[in-house]
KETI-796925 format. One record per residue (C-alpha): x, y, z; residue in one letter; residue number from 1. Coordinates in nm, 4 decimals. Layout:
N
X;Y;Z;A;NUM
...
END
This chain:
263
2.6410;-6.7412;-3.7144;M;1
2.7924;-6.3974;-3.6594;A;2
2.4719;-6.2344;-3.7908;A;3
2.2650;-6.4464;-3.5597;K;4
2.4862;-6.3450;-3.2648;G;5
2.4437;-5.9751;-3.3403;K;6
2.0630;-5.9852;-3.3452;A;7
2.0204;-6.0414;-2.9682;P;8
2.2757;-5.7655;-2.9012;Q;9
2.0884;-5.5194;-3.1231;V;10
1.7625;-5.6128;-2.9553;K;11
1.9236;-5.5702;-2.6132;L;12
2.0576;-5.2247;-2.7062;R;13
1.7110;-5.1220;-2.8274;R;14
1.5563;-5.2474;-2.5040;T;15
1.8112;-5.0522;-2.2983;I;16
1.7481;-4.7409;-2.5068;A;17
1.3723;-4.7765;-2.4583;Q;18
1.4173;-4.8242;-2.0829;L;19
1.6420;-4.5175;-2.0658;E;20
1.3876;-4.3153;-2.2617;A;21
1.1083;-4.4320;-2.0297;E;22
1.3240;-4.3495;-1.7279;L;23
1.3926;-4.0009;-1.8604;E;24
1.0233;-3.9500;-1.9292;Q;25
0.9235;-4.0731;-1.5822;R;26
1.1944;-3.8551;-1.4261;T;27
1.0711;-3.5515;-1.6207;A;28
0.7119;-3.6233;-1.5183;E;29
0.8180;-3.6607;-1.1556;R;30
1.0185;-3.3350;-1.1650;D;31
0.7241;-3.1555;-1.3279;E;32
0.4871;-3.2902;-1.0614;A;33
0.7268;-3.1810;-0.7860;L;34
0.7566;-2.8366;-0.9445;S;35
0.3778;-2.8052;-0.9513;R;36
0.3566;-2.9084;-0.5872;E;37
0.6261;-2.6580;-0.4913;V;38
0.4478;-2.3823;-0.6876;A;39
0.1142;-2.4688;-0.5273;I;40
0.2735;-2.4689;-0.1816;A;41
0.4402;-2.1326;-0.2531;A;42
0.1099;-1.9833;-0.3706;E;43
-0.0642;-2.1214;-0.0625;R;44
0.2025;-1.9756;0.1679;D;45
0.1830;-1.6422;-0.0149;E;46
-0.1970;-1.6362;0.0147;A;47
-0.1794;-1.7216;0.3853;L;48
0.0795;-1.4492;0.4435;A;49
-0.1407;-1.1957;0.2678;Q;50
-0.4471;-1.3064;0.4658;Q;51
-0.2543;-1.2778;0.7929;R;52
-0.1272;-0.9334;0.6951;A;53
-0.4794;-0.8185;0.6088;T;54
-0.6129;-0.9541;0.9375;A;55
-0.3292;-0.7849;1.1302;D;56
-0.4062;-0.4483;0.9707;V;57
-0.7768;-0.4876;1.0485;L;58
-0.6833;-0.5607;1.4108;D;59
-0.4820;-0.2379;1.4214;V;60
-0.7760;-0.0465;1.2708;I;61
-1.0127;-0.1891;1.5329;N;62
-0.7644;-0.1274;1.8117;G;63
-0.6878;0.2321;1.7127;S;64
-1.0241;0.3987;1.6455;P;65
-0.9622;0.7408;1.5013;G;66
-0.5805;0.7080;1.5208;D;67
-0.4473;0.6636;1.1686;L;68
-0.0709;0.6707;1.2393;A;69
-0.0377;0.3105;1.3704;P;70
-0.2720;0.1878;1.0961;V;71
-0.0661;0.3446;0.8183;F;72
0.2643;0.2293;0.9723;D;73
0.1474;-0.1335;1.0043;A;74
-0.0065;-0.1300;0.6584;M;75
0.3013;0.0088;0.4856;L;76
0.5423;-0.2259;0.6647;E;77
0.3443;-0.5291;0.5507;K;78
0.2970;-0.3943;0.1995;A;79
0.6707;-0.3367;0.1499;V;80
0.7604;-0.6781;0.2926;R;81
0.5001;-0.8839;0.1053;L;82
0.5594;-0.7007;-0.2224;C;83
0.9362;-0.7504;-0.1823;D;84
0.9956;-0.3780;-0.2290;A;85
1.2865;-0.1664;-0.1074;A;86
1.0841;0.1303;0.0103;H;87
0.7280;0.2524;0.0561;G;88
0.5501;0.5769;0.1361;V;89
0.1866;0.6565;0.2048;L;90
0.0695;1.0116;0.1411;R;91
-0.2700;1.1587;0.2220;T;92
-0.4333;1.4220;0.0016;F;93
-0.6127;1.7319;0.1282;D;94
-0.7241;1.8586;-0.2114;G;95
-0.4033;2.0496;-0.2838;K;96
-0.1115;1.8785;-0.1114;L;97
0.0043;1.5190;-0.0724;L;98
0.1296;1.4845;0.2869;H;99
0.3660;1.2136;0.4123;V;100
0.1657;0.9940;0.6523;A;101
0.3947;0.6893;0.6744;A;102
0.7322;0.5804;0.5373;V;103
0.9055;0.2420;0.5463;H;104
1.2506;0.1470;0.4220;G;105
1.6147;0.2211;0.4863;E;106
1.6646;0.4858;0.7613;P;107
1.8415;0.7387;0.5375;D;108
1.5726;0.7081;0.2697;V;109
1.3001;0.7421;0.5333;V;110
1.4538;1.0620;0.6695;E;111
1.5059;1.2042;0.3215;R;112
1.1455;1.1273;0.2267;T;113
1.0121;1.2936;0.5410;K;114
1.2328;1.5922;0.4717;G;115
1.0752;1.6425;0.1300;L;116
0.7531;1.7507;0.2987;G;117
0.4198;1.7766;0.1168;P;118
0.3917;1.7649;-0.2612;I;119
0.1747;2.0201;-0.4381;S;120
-0.0201;1.8428;-0.7122;V;121
-0.0094;2.1650;-0.9146;D;122
0.3699;2.1343;-0.9221;A;123
0.3730;1.7744;-1.0490;V;124
0.4577;1.7744;-1.4232;P;125
0.2218;1.5807;-1.6496;D;126
0.5155;1.3637;-1.7559;S;127
0.5662;1.2285;-1.4016;E;128
0.3928;0.8962;-1.3239;P;129
0.2422;1.0429;-1.0052;L;130
0.0375;1.2852;-1.2157;S;131
-0.1556;0.9872;-1.3547;R;132
-0.2745;0.9051;-1.0028;I;133
-0.3760;1.2685;-0.9520;V;134
-0.5729;1.2546;-1.2794;R;135
-0.7765;0.9579;-1.1552;G;136
-0.5978;0.6346;-1.2439;E;137
-0.6363;0.3655;-0.9779;R;138
-0.2801;0.2390;-1.0046;F;139
0.0332;0.3082;-1.2061;V;140
0.3006;0.0430;-1.2601;H;141
0.6314;0.1462;-1.4214;I;142
0.8661;-0.1429;-1.5022;A;143
1.1660;0.0907;-1.5451;D;144
1.1460;0.4591;-1.4550;V;145
1.4587;0.5240;-1.6639;H;146
1.2386;0.4702;-1.9684;E;147
0.9897;0.7432;-1.8684;T;148
0.9658;1.0940;-2.0084;A;149
1.0008;1.2315;-1.6555;A;150
1.3428;1.0690;-1.6149;F;151
1.4576;1.1862;-1.9557;R;152
1.3152;1.5382;-1.9576;D;153
1.2682;1.6562;-1.5958;V;154
1.6036;1.7070;-1.4179;P;155
1.4449;1.7363;-1.0716;V;156
1.2516;1.4111;-1.1183;A;157
1.5585;1.2344;-1.2584;R;158
1.7713;1.3461;-0.9643;E;159
1.5074;1.2277;-0.7140;R;160
1.4839;0.8870;-0.8832;M;161
1.8609;0.8445;-0.8990;E;162
1.9194;0.9465;-0.5372;V;163
1.6553;0.6998;-0.4173;A;164
1.7738;0.4337;-0.6609;G;165
1.4243;0.3849;-0.8050;I;166
1.3890;0.1521;-1.1026;R;167
1.0563;-0.0358;-1.0825;T;168
0.7775;0.1804;-0.9340;W;169
0.4211;0.1074;-0.8281;L;170
0.1592;0.3502;-0.6980;A;171
-0.1982;0.2750;-0.5919;V;172
-0.4555;0.5471;-0.5315;A;173
-0.6618;0.5792;-0.2149;L;174
-1.0020;0.6631;-0.3611;Q;175
-1.3537;0.7032;-0.2262;K;176
-1.6286;0.7613;-0.4815;D;177
-1.3625;0.8603;-0.7370;S;178
-1.2261;1.1240;-0.4976;A;179
-0.8521;1.1028;-0.4284;L;180
-0.7718;1.0631;-0.0574;L;181
-0.4073;0.9651;-0.0919;G;182
-0.1611;0.7257;-0.2536;V;183
0.0602;0.4309;-0.1583;I;184
0.3896;0.4147;-0.3482;M;185
0.6510;0.1379;-0.3488;T;186
0.9614;0.0806;-0.5545;Y;187
1.2464;-0.1591;-0.6245;R;188
1.6089;-0.0723;-0.6866;R;189
1.6307;-0.3159;-0.9771;E;190
1.4174;-0.3646;-1.2864;V;191
1.1773;-0.6327;-1.1631;R;192
0.8068;-0.5658;-1.2274;P;193
0.5564;-0.6345;-0.9531;F;194
0.3264;-0.9320;-1.0038;T;195
-0.0494;-0.9071;-1.0490;E;196
-0.0955;-1.0568;-0.7019;K;197
0.1323;-0.7950;-0.5478;Q;198
-0.0558;-0.5167;-0.7257;I;199
-0.3852;-0.6639;-0.6011;A;200
-0.2424;-0.6843;-0.2476;L;201
-0.1429;-0.3169;-0.2538;L;202
-0.4906;-0.2289;-0.3826;Q;203
-0.6380;-0.4243;-0.0911;N;204
-0.4244;-0.2269;0.1538;F;205
-0.5335;0.0950;-0.0155;A;206
-0.8979;-0.0053;0.0350;A;207
-0.8273;-0.0721;0.4027;Q;208
-0.6612;0.2670;0.4336;A;209
-0.9729;0.4333;0.2925;V;210
-1.1892;0.2427;0.5440;I;211
-0.9639;0.3566;0.8293;A;212
-0.9755;0.7177;0.7087;M;213
-1.3530;0.7085;0.6770;E;214
-1.3886;0.5558;1.0246;N;215
-1.1635;0.8259;1.1676;A;216
-1.3666;1.0978;0.9955;R;217
-1.6969;0.9601;1.1230;L;218
-1.5558;0.9186;1.4728;L;219
-1.4288;1.2764;1.4727;T;220
-1.7626;1.4089;1.3506;E;221
-1.9486;1.2078;1.6163;T;222
-1.7141;1.3296;1.8884;R;223
-1.7524;1.6915;1.7759;E;224
-2.1308;1.6572;1.7670;T;225
-2.1377;1.5151;2.1194;L;226
-1.9084;1.7896;2.2447;E;227
-2.1315;2.0567;2.0905;Q;228
-2.4454;1.8979;2.2352;Q;229
-2.2829;1.8736;2.5783;T;230
-2.1711;2.2369;2.5630;A;231
-2.5200;2.3494;2.4612;T;232
-2.6732;2.1541;2.7483;A;233
-2.4289;2.3044;2.9977;E;234
-2.5038;2.6586;2.8766;V;235
-2.8786;2.5876;2.9080;L;236
-2.8195;2.4722;3.2662;Q;237
-2.6432;2.8009;3.3452;V;238
-2.9348;2.9926;3.1910;I;239
-3.1862;2.7978;3.4001;N;240
-2.9852;2.8414;3.7187;S;241
-2.9233;3.2141;3.6646;S;242
-3.2609;3.3707;3.5750;P;243
-3.2138;3.7348;3.4915;G;244
-2.8368;3.7210;3.5431;D;245
-2.6669;3.7345;3.2046;L;246
-2.3033;3.7538;3.3179;K;247
-2.2559;3.3819;3.4074;P;248
-2.4501;3.2862;3.0930;V;249
-2.2238;3.4908;2.8663;F;250
-1.9120;3.3660;3.0437;E;251
-2.0172;3.0004;3.0094;A;252
-2.1157;3.0551;2.6472;M;253
-1.7865;3.2243;2.5605;L;254
-1.5873;2.9590;2.7412;D;255
-1.7580;2.6789;2.5437;K;256
-1.7200;2.8658;2.2139;A;257
-1.3522;2.9245;2.2887;H;258
-1.2961;2.5558;2.3612;S;259
-1.4968;2.4087;2.0737;L;260
-1.3571;2.6438;1.8114;C;261
-0.9985;2.5767;1.9177;G;262
-0.9255;2.9410;1.9849;C;263
END
C-alpha cells in the first residue's frame, strides 16, 4: 500500500518539475524576444539619430555656401556626440600642414588643441598613427594608444596622449580622388573601441566635409571669375569713354588689378 501511495507523489513531482522546466524555457524565450525587440529599437533609434544628424549637416552646408566654419563645427559636434567620444578635432590639409578647422570637447582641451597650431606632416614620425592617414589610409582605429610604438618610443607623442587622456583613437581621412584634404579625429578616455557603425558614421561625415570643401572651392572660383569679368568690362568701358586719353584707363586698370590681386 505504501508503494502504491508513493507512485502518485512521484508522478506529481515529475509533473511539477516538467512544468517548472517549461516555465523556465518560456521565460527564457520571452526574455530573449524582449532583448531582441530592445536591440532592434536601439538600432532603429541610432539609425534615426544618424539620419537626422546627416540631414542637419546638409542643411548647414546648404545654408552656408562657401562658409566652412559652421559646417565643420556642426559636423564635429554631431560626430563626437553620436560616436560617444570625449573629444574631436577636424584638420584641413594644404599639402604641407594640417590646420585646426574645428574642435569639440572639454573647454580646456579645446583651448590646448587650438594652441598647438598646425601640424607639419614632415614632422610626424612614421610610428605615430596619424602618419598612416598621411600615407593614404582611409581610416585608422587604435583600440589602445598605450600599446602603440608612438606611445612607447616617442616621448612627445606619449606626453600629448597622456595630457589629453587618449586611450581609444579613431581618425578618418578627408579624401578626394585619393588626395588628402584633411582628417577628422576622435578619441575616448577609456579603452572602448568604436563600433563599425560609428566608424561608418564618421566616414559619412568625412564625405560630407569633402563635399562642403569642394562646393566652397567652386563657389570661390566662380566668384573670382565673375569679379575678373566685371573688372575687365569696367576697364573696357573706360577705354571706350576716353578715346585717346590713357590716364583714366591706366588708373582704372591699376585700381582693378590692385583690388583683385589683394594688394
